[in-house]
All heavy atoms as TSV, in Angstrom:
chain	resi	resn	atom	element	x	y	z
A	1	MET	N	N	0.831	-1.164	0.000
A	1	MET	CA	C	0.000	0.000	0.000
A	1	MET	C	C	0.883	1.237	0.000
A	1	MET	O	O	1.868	1.309	0.716
A	1	MET	CB	C	-0.903	-0.018	1.234
A	1	MET	CG	C	-1.888	1.110	1.241
A	1	MET	SD	S	-2.982	1.032	2.669
A	1	MET	CE	C	-4.321	0.157	1.933
A	2	LYS	N	N	0.510	2.228	-0.800
A	2	LYS	CA	C	1.310	3.438	-0.937
A	2	LYS	C	C	1.099	4.371	0.249
A	2	LYS	O	O	-0.006	4.502	0.760
A	2	LYS	CB	C	0.909	4.148	-2.229
A	2	LYS	CG	C	1.774	5.316	-2.567
A	2	LYS	CD	C	1.355	5.927	-3.889
A	2	LYS	CE	C	2.162	7.159	-4.171
A	2	LYS	NZ	N	1.740	7.827	-5.385
A	3	LYS	N	N	2.166	5.005	0.678
A	3	LYS	CA	C	2.095	5.941	1.789
A	3	LYS	C	C	1.408	7.232	1.343
A	3	LYS	O	O	1.677	7.753	0.271
A	3	LYS	CB	C	3.499	6.255	2.290
A	3	LYS	CG	C	3.523	7.133	3.498
A	3	LYS	CD	C	4.943	7.391	3.936
A	3	LYS	CE	C	4.928	8.370	5.092
A	3	LYS	NZ	N	6.271	8.749	5.486
A	4	ILE	N	N	0.512	7.748	2.182
A	4	ILE	CA	C	-0.198	8.990	1.877
A	4	ILE	C	C	0.715	10.159	2.203
A	4	ILE	O	O	1.325	10.214	3.271
A	4	ILE	CB	C	-1.503	9.086	2.679
A	4	ILE	CG1	C	-2.436	7.954	2.291
A	4	ILE	CG2	C	-2.184	10.425	2.448
A	4	ILE	CD1	C	-3.708	7.907	3.094
A	5	GLY	N	N	0.776	11.121	1.295
A	5	GLY	CA	C	1.636	12.283	1.475
A	5	GLY	C	C	1.059	13.293	2.455
A	5	GLY	O	O	-0.061	13.164	2.949
A	6	THR	N	N	1.822	14.325	2.726
A	6	THR	CA	C	1.429	15.346	3.677
A	6	THR	C	C	0.296	16.207	3.142
A	6	THR	O	O	-0.645	16.531	3.866
A	6	THR	CB	C	2.632	16.238	4.016
A	6	THR	OG1	O	3.707	15.419	4.441
A	6	THR	CG2	C	2.293	17.219	5.103
A	7	LEU	N	N	0.354	16.599	1.869
A	7	LEU	CA	C	-0.667	17.468	1.294
A	7	LEU	C	C	-2.055	16.832	1.294
A	7	LEU	O	O	-3.020	17.493	1.706
A	7	LEU	CB	C	-0.261	17.892	-0.120
A	7	LEU	CG	C	-1.153	18.948	-0.761
A	7	LEU	CD1	C	-1.057	20.255	0.008
A	7	LEU	CD2	C	-0.774	19.153	-2.196
A	8	PRO	N	N	-2.207	15.580	0.897
A	8	PRO	CA	C	-3.540	14.979	0.985
A	8	PRO	C	C	-4.062	14.870	2.420
A	8	PRO	O	O	-5.260	15.023	2.655
A	8	PRO	CB	C	-3.362	13.593	0.380
A	8	PRO	CG	C	-2.218	13.739	-0.544
A	8	PRO	CD	C	-1.309	14.719	0.119
A	9	LEU	N	N	-3.177	14.648	3.381
A	9	LEU	CA	C	-3.613	14.595	4.778
A	9	LEU	C	C	-4.095	15.964	5.258
A	9	LEU	O	O	-5.068	16.056	6.012
A	9	LEU	CB	C	-2.489	14.088	5.672
A	9	LEU	CG	C	-2.206	12.597	5.577
A	9	LEU	CD1	C	-1.040	12.217	6.475
A	9	LEU	CD2	C	-3.431	11.796	5.941
A	10	ILE	N	N	-3.426	17.015	4.817
A	10	ILE	CA	C	-3.864	18.365	5.168
A	10	ILE	C	C	-5.234	18.633	4.555
A	10	ILE	O	O	-6.123	19.186	5.209
A	10	ILE	CB	C	-2.836	19.414	4.703
A	10	ILE	CG1	C	-1.545	19.282	5.504
A	10	ILE	CG2	C	-3.394	20.830	4.826
A	10	ILE	CD1	C	-0.400	20.112	4.986
A	11	GLY	N	N	-5.408	18.221	3.307
A	11	GLY	CA	C	-6.700	18.388	2.649
A	11	GLY	C	C	-7.811	17.646	3.362
A	11	GLY	O	O	-8.914	18.166	3.544
A	12	LEU	N	N	-7.537	16.420	3.790
A	12	LEU	CA	C	-8.526	15.645	4.530
A	12	LEU	C	C	-8.880	16.304	5.854
A	12	LEU	O	O	-10.056	16.332	6.260
A	12	LEU	CB	C	-8.009	14.229	4.780
A	12	LEU	CG	C	-8.022	13.293	3.580
A	12	LEU	CD1	C	-7.296	12.001	3.928
A	12	LEU	CD2	C	-9.436	12.997	3.175
A	13	ALA	N	N	-7.881	16.831	6.531
A	13	ALA	CA	C	-8.130	17.480	7.815
A	13	ALA	C	C	-8.982	18.736	7.643
A	13	ALA	O	O	-9.924	18.967	8.409
A	13	ALA	CB	C	-6.802	17.828	8.487
A	14	VAL	N	N	-8.675	19.535	6.628
A	14	VAL	CA	C	-9.462	20.745	6.371
A	14	VAL	C	C	-10.895	20.379	6.001
A	14	VAL	O	O	-11.851	21.002	6.481
A	14	VAL	CB	C	-8.802	21.596	5.260
A	14	VAL	CG1	C	-9.704	22.728	4.814
A	14	VAL	CG2	C	-7.471	22.143	5.734
A	15	MET	N	N	-11.053	19.351	5.176
A	15	MET	CA	C	-12.397	18.917	4.794
A	15	MET	C	C	-13.175	18.404	5.998
A	15	MET	O	O	-14.378	18.672	6.131
A	15	MET	CB	C	-12.308	17.838	3.720
A	15	MET	CG	C	-11.883	18.365	2.373
A	15	MET	SD	S	-11.565	17.085	1.153
A	15	MET	CE	C	-13.026	16.105	1.208
A	16	ALA	N	N	-12.525	17.694	6.895
A	16	ALA	CA	C	-13.202	17.180	8.090
A	16	ALA	C	C	-13.648	18.321	8.996
A	16	ALA	O	O	-14.776	18.314	9.509
A	16	ALA	CB	C	-12.284	16.230	8.847
A	17	VAL	N	N	-12.790	19.302	9.187
A	17	VAL	CA	C	-13.139	20.448	10.029
A	17	VAL	C	C	-14.321	21.205	9.424
A	17	VAL	O	O	-15.266	21.582	10.133
A	17	VAL	CB	C	-11.923	21.381	10.219
A	17	VAL	CG1	C	-12.323	22.703	10.829
A	17	VAL	CG2	C	-10.869	20.698	11.067
A	18	LEU	N	N	-14.291	21.414	8.118
A	18	LEU	CA	C	-15.396	22.112	7.463
A	18	LEU	C	C	-16.689	21.302	7.523
A	18	LEU	O	O	-17.774	21.870	7.653
A	18	LEU	CB	C	-15.037	22.422	6.010
A	18	LEU	CG	C	-13.992	23.511	5.794
A	18	LEU	CD1	C	-13.632	23.611	4.321
A	18	LEU	CD2	C	-14.478	24.842	6.312
A	19	SER	N	N	-16.583	19.997	7.411
A	19	SER	CA	C	-17.776	19.151	7.446
A	19	SER	C	C	-18.465	19.195	8.804
A	19	SER	O	O	-19.695	19.178	8.880
A	19	SER	CB	C	-17.410	17.707	7.116
A	19	SER	OG	O	-16.960	17.604	5.802
A	20	PHE	N	N	-17.683	19.250	9.870
A	20	PHE	CA	C	-18.253	19.278	11.209
A	20	PHE	C	C	-18.539	20.691	11.706
A	20	PHE	O	O	-18.960	20.870	12.847
A	20	PHE	CB	C	-17.329	18.547	12.188
A	20	PHE	CG	C	-17.289	17.073	11.963
A	20	PHE	CD1	C	-16.114	16.456	11.553
A	20	PHE	CD2	C	-18.424	16.304	12.135
A	20	PHE	CE1	C	-16.081	15.082	11.339
A	20	PHE	CE2	C	-18.397	14.931	11.919
A	20	PHE	CZ	C	-17.223	14.326	11.521
A	21	ALA	N	N	-18.352	21.687	10.861
A	21	ALA	CA	C	-18.601	23.076	11.263
A	21	ALA	C	C	-20.080	23.341	11.498
A	21	ALA	O	O	-20.425	24.278	12.214
A	21	ALA	CB	C	-18.048	24.029	10.213
A	22	ASN	N	N	-20.964	22.535	10.919
A	22	ASN	CA	C	-22.401	22.728	11.137
A	22	ASN	C	C	-22.783	22.531	12.592
A	22	ASN	O	O	-23.771	23.099	13.056
A	22	ASN	CB	C	-23.215	21.769	10.269
A	22	ASN	CG	C	-23.333	22.246	8.851
A	22	ASN	OD1	O	-23.011	23.386	8.546
A	22	ASN	ND2	N	-23.792	21.387	7.972
A	23	PHE	N	N	-22.038	21.721	13.319
A	23	PHE	CA	C	-22.344	21.490	14.728
A	23	PHE	C	C	-22.141	22.754	15.561
A	23	PHE	O	O	-22.738	22.906	16.613
A	23	PHE	CB	C	-21.504	20.353	15.297
A	23	PHE	CG	C	-21.828	19.020	14.701
A	23	PHE	CD1	C	-20.823	18.169	14.292
A	23	PHE	CD2	C	-23.137	18.610	14.542
A	23	PHE	CE1	C	-21.110	16.929	13.746
A	23	PHE	CE2	C	-23.445	17.370	13.995
A	23	PHE	CZ	C	-22.433	16.533	13.601
A	24	SER	N	N	-21.282	23.643	15.104
A	24	SER	CA	C	-21.029	24.874	15.855
A	24	SER	C	C	-21.928	26.022	15.404
A	24	SER	O	O	-21.804	27.126	15.904
A	24	SER	CB	C	-19.559	25.285	15.720
A	24	SER	OG	O	-19.273	25.637	14.388
A	25	GLY	N	N	-22.800	25.774	14.451
A	25	GLY	CA	C	-23.760	26.793	14.040
A	25	GLY	C	C	-23.428	27.503	12.736
A	25	GLY	O	O	-24.254	28.240	12.213
A	26	SER	N	N	-22.244	27.316	12.189
A	26	SER	CA	C	-21.916	27.963	10.919
A	26	SER	C	C	-22.289	27.043	9.762
A	26	SER	O	O	-22.302	25.826	9.891
A	26	SER	CB	C	-20.435	28.324	10.852
A	26	SER	OG	O	-19.652	27.178	10.989
A	27	SER	N	N	-22.612	27.637	8.645
A	27	SER	CA	C	-23.075	26.849	7.497
A	27	SER	C	C	-22.036	26.845	6.376
A	27	SER	O	O	-22.322	27.248	5.250
A	27	SER	CB	C	-24.405	27.401	6.988
A	27	SER	OG	O	-24.255	28.759	6.623
A	28	ILE	N	N	-20.828	26.417	6.699
A	28	ILE	CA	C	-19.751	26.389	5.706
A	28	ILE	C	C	-19.361	24.972	5.315
A	28	ILE	O	O	-18.326	24.764	4.688
A	28	ILE	CB	C	-18.512	27.163	6.210
A	28	ILE	CG1	C	-17.996	26.560	7.513
A	28	ILE	CG2	C	-18.796	28.632	6.345
A	28	ILE	CD1	C	-16.680	27.136	7.980
A	29	ALA	N	N	-20.184	23.998	5.663
A	29	ALA	CA	C	-19.833	22.607	5.389
A	29	ALA	C	C	-19.762	22.322	3.893
A	29	ALA	O	O	-19.019	21.443	3.466
A	29	ALA	CB	C	-20.835	21.671	6.048
A	30	GLY	N	N	-20.503	23.048	3.091
A	30	GLY	CA	C	-20.461	22.855	1.644
A	30	GLY	C	C	-19.110	23.180	1.036
A	30	GLY	O	O	-18.776	22.693	-0.046
A	31	LEU	N	N	-18.331	23.987	1.713
A	31	LEU	CA	C	-16.992	24.321	1.223
A	31	LEU	C	C	-16.064	23.114	1.235
A	31	LEU	O	O	-15.043	23.118	0.546
A	31	LEU	CB	C	-16.377	25.438	2.058
A	31	LEU	CG	C	-16.967	26.826	1.860
A	31	LEU	CD1	C	-16.334	27.798	2.829
A	31	LEU	CD2	C	-16.754	27.297	0.439
A	32	ALA	N	N	-16.404	22.092	1.999
A	32	ALA	CA	C	-15.568	20.892	2.063
A	32	ALA	C	C	-15.458	20.240	0.692
A	32	ALA	O	O	-14.398	19.716	0.336
A	32	ALA	CB	C	-16.117	19.899	3.079
A	33	VAL	N	N	-16.519	20.289	-0.085
A	33	VAL	CA	C	-16.492	19.710	-1.432
A	33	VAL	C	C	-15.545	20.503	-2.327
A	33	VAL	O	O	-14.717	19.922	-3.043
A	33	VAL	CB	C	-17.917	19.695	-2.033
A	33	VAL	CG1	C	-17.888	19.212	-3.468
A	33	VAL	CG2	C	-18.841	18.848	-1.196
A	34	ILE	N	N	-15.637	21.809	-2.267
A	34	ILE	CA	C	-14.771	22.663	-3.098
A	34	ILE	C	C	-13.316	22.497	-2.687
A	34	ILE	O	O	-12.428	22.394	-3.540
A	34	ILE	CB	C	-15.223	24.132	-2.989
A	34	ILE	CG1	C	-16.629	24.260	-3.576
A	34	ILE	CG2	C	-14.259	25.062	-3.691
A	34	ILE	CD1	C	-17.299	25.576	-3.318
A	35	VAL	N	N	-13.054	22.450	-1.384
A	35	VAL	CA	C	-11.687	22.249	-0.896
A	35	VAL	C	C	-11.154	20.893	-1.359
A	35	VAL	O	O	-9.999	20.778	-1.774
A	35	VAL	CB	C	-11.636	22.372	0.645
A	35	VAL	CG1	C	-10.316	21.892	1.200
A	35	VAL	CG2	C	-11.901	23.794	1.061
A	36	GLY	N	N	-11.993	19.867	-1.320
A	36	GLY	CA	C	-11.573	18.538	-1.767
A	36	GLY	C	C	-11.205	18.508	-3.242
A	36	GLY	O	O	-10.206	17.902	-3.632
A	37	ILE	N	N	-12.000	19.175	-4.063
A	37	ILE	CA	C	-11.711	19.228	-5.499
A	37	ILE	C	C	-10.412	19.978	-5.751
A	37	ILE	O	O	-9.568	19.540	-6.541
A	37	ILE	CB	C	-12.885	19.868	-6.260
A	37	ILE	CG1	C	-14.107	18.944	-6.192
A	37	ILE	CG2	C	-12.514	20.166	-7.702
A	37	ILE	CD1	C	-15.381	19.576	-6.698
A	38	ILE	N	N	-10.233	21.095	-5.070
A	38	ILE	CA	C	-8.994	21.877	-5.244
A	38	ILE	C	C	-7.781	21.073	-4.794
A	38	ILE	O	O	-6.771	21.006	-5.515
A	38	ILE	CB	C	-9.095	23.211	-4.481
A	38	ILE	CG1	C	-10.117	24.115	-5.163
A	38	ILE	CG2	C	-7.735	23.896	-4.394
A	38	ILE	CD1	C	-10.465	25.356	-4.370
A	39	PHE	N	N	-7.858	20.439	-3.623
A	39	PHE	CA	C	-6.727	19.644	-3.140
A	39	PHE	C	C	-6.443	18.453	-4.057
A	39	PHE	O	O	-5.296	18.051	-4.214
A	39	PHE	CB	C	-6.967	19.157	-1.708
A	39	PHE	CG	C	-6.430	20.084	-0.666
A	39	PHE	CD1	C	-7.256	20.978	-0.020
A	39	PHE	CD2	C	-5.088	20.062	-0.337
A	39	PHE	CE1	C	-6.757	21.832	0.936
A	39	PHE	CE2	C	-4.580	20.905	0.622
A	39	PHE	CZ	C	-5.425	21.800	1.258
A	40	PHE	N	N	-7.480	17.882	-4.674
A	40	PHE	CA	C	-7.269	16.770	-5.602
A	40	PHE	C	C	-6.399	17.201	-6.774
A	40	PHE	O	O	-5.414	16.541	-7.115
A	40	PHE	CB	C	-8.612	16.241	-6.120
A	40	PHE	CG	C	-8.469	15.210	-7.191
A	40	PHE	CD1	C	-8.148	13.905	-6.878
A	40	PHE	CD2	C	-8.635	15.548	-8.522
A	40	PHE	CE1	C	-8.011	12.949	-7.868
A	40	PHE	CE2	C	-8.502	14.601	-9.521
A	40	PHE	CZ	C	-8.188	13.302	-9.187
A	41	PHE	N	N	-6.754	18.317	-7.394
A	41	PHE	CA	C	-6.000	18.753	-8.564
A	41	PHE	C	C	-4.622	19.291	-8.199
A	41	PHE	O	O	-3.670	19.112	-8.957
A	41	PHE	CB	C	-6.800	19.784	-9.367
A	41	PHE	CG	C	-7.928	19.150	-10.128
A	41	PHE	CD1	C	-9.239	19.318	-9.728
A	41	PHE	CD2	C	-7.680	18.371	-11.237
A	41	PHE	CE1	C	-10.282	18.733	-10.419
A	41	PHE	CE2	C	-8.705	17.769	-11.944
A	41	PHE	CZ	C	-10.008	17.957	-11.526
A	42	VAL	N	N	-4.488	19.928	-7.047
A	42	VAL	CA	C	-3.172	20.405	-6.613
A	42	VAL	C	C	-2.251	19.225	-6.334
A	42	VAL	O	O	-1.098	19.201	-6.778
A	42	VAL	CB	C	-3.303	21.322	-5.379
A	42	VAL	CG1	C	-1.953	21.592	-4.741
A	42	VAL	CG2	C	-3.972	22.626	-5.754
A	43	ALA	N	N	-2.749	18.227	-5.620
A	43	ALA	CA	C	-1.932	17.052	-5.316
A	43	ALA	C	C	-1.577	16.287	-6.585
A	43	ALA	O	O	-0.461	15.791	-6.735
A	43	ALA	CB	C	-2.659	16.136	-4.340
A	44	LYS	N	N	-2.530	16.199	-7.517
A	44	LYS	CA	C	-2.273	15.521	-8.794
A	44	LYS	C	C	-1.171	16.227	-9.569
A	44	LYS	O	O	-0.289	15.595	-10.142
A	44	LYS	CB	C	-3.563	15.485	-9.612
A	44	LYS	CG	C	-3.432	14.780	-10.919
A	44	LYS	CD	C	-4.747	14.824	-11.654
A	44	LYS	CE	C	-4.420	14.982	-13.104
A	44	LYS	NZ	N	-5.513	15.322	-13.935
A	45	LYS	N	N	-1.204	17.560	-9.560
A	45	LYS	CA	C	-0.195	18.341	-10.281
A	45	LYS	C	C	1.183	18.205	-9.620
A	45	LYS	O	O	2.190	18.046	-10.303
A	45	LYS	CB	C	-0.627	19.809	-10.311
A	45	LYS	CG	C	0.222	20.679	-11.149
A	45	LYS	CD	C	-0.014	20.410	-12.593
A	45	LYS	CE	C	0.674	21.450	-13.437
A	45	LYS	NZ	N	0.560	21.193	-14.852
A	46	LEU	N	N	1.215	18.241	-8.285
A	46	LEU	CA	C	2.498	18.134	-7.586
A	46	LEU	C	C	3.116	16.750	-7.712
A	46	LEU	O	O	4.329	16.612	-7.759
A	46	LEU	CB	C	2.322	18.491	-6.109
A	46	LEU	CG	C	2.033	19.958	-5.814
A	46	LEU	CD1	C	1.788	20.149	-4.330
A	46	LEU	CD2	C	3.174	20.839	-6.281
A	47	GLU	N	N	2.268	15.710	-7.760
A	47	GLU	CA	C	2.769	14.348	-7.895
A	47	GLU	C	C	2.995	13.958	-9.355
A	47	GLU	O	O	3.478	12.871	-9.633
A	47	GLU	CB	C	1.799	13.373	-7.243
A	47	GLU	CG	C	1.719	13.537	-5.748
A	47	GLU	CD	C	0.652	12.660	-5.134
A	47	GLU	OE1	O	-0.027	11.917	-5.881
A	47	GLU	OE2	O	0.487	12.718	-3.910
A	48	LYS	N	N	2.617	14.834	-10.267
A	48	LYS	CA	C	2.784	14.629	-11.711
A	48	LYS	C	C	2.117	13.327	-12.169
A	48	LYS	O	O	2.702	12.520	-12.879
A	48	LYS	CB	C	4.253	14.646	-12.089
A	48	LYS	CG	C	4.916	15.986	-11.840
A	48	LYS	CD	C	6.385	15.945	-12.185
A	48	LYS	CE	C	7.050	17.275	-12.035
A	48	LYS	NZ	N	7.176	17.796	-10.726
A	49	GLN	N	N	0.863	13.134	-11.755
A	49	GLN	CA	C	0.107	11.957	-12.140
A	49	GLN	C	C	-0.571	12.183	-13.486
A	49	GLN	O	O	-0.993	13.280	-13.806
A	49	GLN	CB	C	-0.983	11.650	-11.114
A	49	GLN	CG	C	-0.504	11.100	-9.829
A	49	GLN	CD	C	-1.667	10.757	-8.914
A	49	GLN	OE1	O	-2.775	11.203	-9.127
A	49	GLN	NE2	N	-1.393	9.971	-7.901
A	50	THR	N	N	-0.692	11.114	-14.229
A	50	THR	CA	C	-1.466	11.174	-15.459
A	50	THR	C	C	-2.945	11.013	-15.124
A	50	THR	O	O	-3.306	10.656	-14.013
A	50	THR	CB	C	-1.038	10.056	-16.428
A	50	THR	OG1	O	-1.314	8.796	-15.811
A	50	THR	CG2	C	0.442	10.149	-16.753
A	51	ALA	N	N	-3.799	11.271	-16.100
A	51	ALA	CA	C	-5.238	11.121	-15.879
A	51	ALA	C	C	-5.588	9.673	-15.552
A	51	ALA	O	O	-6.441	9.404	-14.713
A	51	ALA	CB	C	-6.007	11.593	-17.112
A	52	ARG	N	N	-4.942	8.749	-16.192
A	52	ARG	CA	C	-5.211	7.333	-15.945
A	52	ARG	C	C	-4.784	6.923	-14.533
A	52	ARG	O	O	-5.482	6.190	-13.851
A	52	ARG	CB	C	-4.491	6.475	-16.970
A	52	ARG	CG	C	-4.759	4.987	-16.789
A	52	ARG	CD	C	-4.279	4.226	-17.970
A	52	ARG	NE	N	-5.177	4.558	-19.072
A	52	ARG	CZ	C	-5.307	3.852	-20.166
A	52	ARG	NH1	N	-4.576	2.793	-20.330
A	52	ARG	NH2	N	-6.138	4.209	-21.101
A	53	ALA	N	N	-3.658	7.411	-14.083
A	53	ALA	CA	C	-3.161	7.056	-12.749
A	53	ALA	C	C	-3.986	7.675	-11.638
A	53	ALA	O	O	-4.063	7.137	-10.552
A	53	ALA	CB	C	-1.695	7.472	-12.607
A	54	SER	N	N	-4.616	8.830	-11.913
A	54	SER	CA	C	-5.388	9.503	-10.869
A	54	SER	C	C	-6.841	9.052	-10.807
A	54	SER	O	O	-7.575	9.477	-9.930
A	54	SER	CB	C	-5.337	11.011	-11.087
A	54	SER	OG	O	-6.048	11.348	-12.259
A	55	GLY	N	N	-7.252	8.209	-11.731
A	55	GLY	CA	C	-8.631	7.731	-11.725
A	55	GLY	C	C	-9.565	8.538	-12.600
A	55	GLY	O	O	-10.772	8.377	-12.533
A	56	LEU	N	N	-9.042	9.436	-13.408
A	56	LEU	CA	C	-9.877	10.274	-14.273
A	56	LEU	C	C	-9.815	9.831	-15.725
A	56	LEU	O	O	-9.885	10.649	-16.632
A	56	LEU	CB	C	-9.431	11.741	-14.191
A	56	LEU	CG	C	-9.746	12.456	-12.890
A	56	LEU	CD1	C	-9.213	13.864	-12.939
A	56	LEU	CD2	C	-11.235	12.477	-12.641
A	57	ASP	N	N	-9.713	8.558	-15.961
A	57	ASP	CA	C	-9.648	8.031	-17.323
A	57	ASP	C	C	-11.064	7.887	-17.867
A	57	ASP	O	O	-11.758	6.926	-17.574
A	57	ASP	CB	C	-8.917	6.692	-17.336
A	57	ASP	CG	C	-8.687	6.190	-18.738
A	57	ASP	OD1	O	-8.732	7.009	-19.678
A	57	ASP	OD2	O	-8.467	4.986	-18.892
A	58	PHE	N	N	-11.507	8.865	-18.640
A	58	PHE	CA	C	-12.873	8.857	-19.170
A	58	PHE	C	C	-13.047	7.846	-20.292
A	58	PHE	O	O	-14.159	7.443	-20.602
A	58	PHE	CB	C	-13.267	10.244	-19.666
A	58	PHE	CG	C	-13.388	11.244	-18.552
A	58	PHE	CD1	C	-12.492	12.290	-18.448
A	58	PHE	CD2	C	-14.388	11.123	-17.609
A	58	PHE	CE1	C	-12.607	13.198	-17.424
A	58	PHE	CE2	C	-14.496	12.033	-16.583
A	58	PHE	CZ	C	-13.611	13.077	-16.490
A	59	ARG	N	N	-11.980	7.418	-20.904
A	59	ARG	CA	C	-12.089	6.440	-21.988
A	59	ARG	C	C	-12.535	5.074	-21.490
A	59	ARG	O	O	-13.165	4.324	-22.221
A	59	ARG	CB	C	-10.751	6.308	-22.712
A	59	ARG	CG	C	-10.379	7.563	-23.445
A	59	ARG	CD	C	-9.069	7.384	-24.171
A	59	ARG	NE	N	-8.622	8.692	-24.633
A	59	ARG	CZ	C	-7.398	8.974	-24.975
A	59	ARG	NH1	N	-6.470	8.025	-24.889
A	59	ARG	NH2	N	-7.071	10.158	-25.372
A	60	SER	N	N	-12.178	4.742	-20.253
A	60	SER	CA	C	-12.566	3.444	-19.725
A	60	SER	C	C	-14.042	3.395	-19.349
A	60	SER	O	O	-14.610	2.339	-19.184
A	60	SER	CB	C	-11.733	3.096	-18.504
A	60	SER	OG	O	-11.998	3.989	-17.442
A	61	ILE	N	N	-14.668	4.541	-19.235
A	61	ILE	CA	C	-16.091	4.599	-18.907
A	61	ILE	C	C	-16.834	4.386	-20.180
A	61	ILE	O	O	-17.656	3.768	-20.507
A	61	ILE	CB	C	-16.488	5.957	-18.298
A	61	ILE	CG1	C	-15.747	6.165	-17.001
A	61	ILE	CG2	C	-17.979	6.042	-18.077
A	61	ILE	CD1	C	-15.930	7.515	-16.403
C-alpha cells in the first residue's frame, strides 16, 4: 500500500473540520467539497500523475 503524502492529509483534515462546522452553528460545510476538489487537482499536479493514474480516465467509462 502506498504511503499517503502530507498534502492529501492536510486536505482531509481541512475537509473534516469544514464538514463538522455545522455542529457549531456555521453553514460552511459545503466548502468541504470545493476544498476537496482543489486539493485533488493540486496534489495531482504536484505528484505529476497522469489522468489514468489519478482515476480520471474517461475512456474506460
